[in-house]
Steps between C-alpha positions, in 0.01 A plus 500: 500500500145350521356407153137532407362348184207666317310275258255691279450587150398859589798735425342783699473289819854376466634847451310644805564208738866465377565876562342496857671175600846615372457825678436295814831310456392182338638334196216435251474253217202446277336255265217562249307172568490194716731295280767757510435554859578144593839523308579831680390362846727195453804711404452793740338329813308822593391572860154602383297470176226733382298343219194612292206263464442565114811440285575329170626143475464429875272698734587587860300198647682252284834674580431464865422124460822430314704714749353326803592156344863592497671435837754777470234760403197385704563723810529831308214729607263572221290810434215479236406835326168482320241741350249219513301393807661211691312194583466416866672162453805677371555730793690246703753396228672841488704676753326817399270626234487847347201633305633730230575793494740445788604801700867563575433475873335157451801384292748617755313368807437152344859456390641598836250283692557193285871530493510548882277199551711281279824618677347410843394155368860404400 
């Protein structure tokens, strides 16, 4: 079963995204911040990670930097979810960016596209 990691401190987002993804047949694990996310990513080796930009302890940008520095985790596709505008220089460092609120259609389409692309690259 394909595992997806959700890293955000927003319980509502976790609940909705978790419900949709589980309904679509994915195994979902979550973390409340980037520090916790790194621990879970190392343990679970998810196929895809969805992270929030603003989180306590370690934000999504710092989380991404740490994740990409770990050889075993560097190739995991990353989606950034943010309610804040994204700076142009950041656009190329993410596999995909969602501006909140995120529709269920966007969630499903993005996850399927990125997982298919990562399977084809292997």
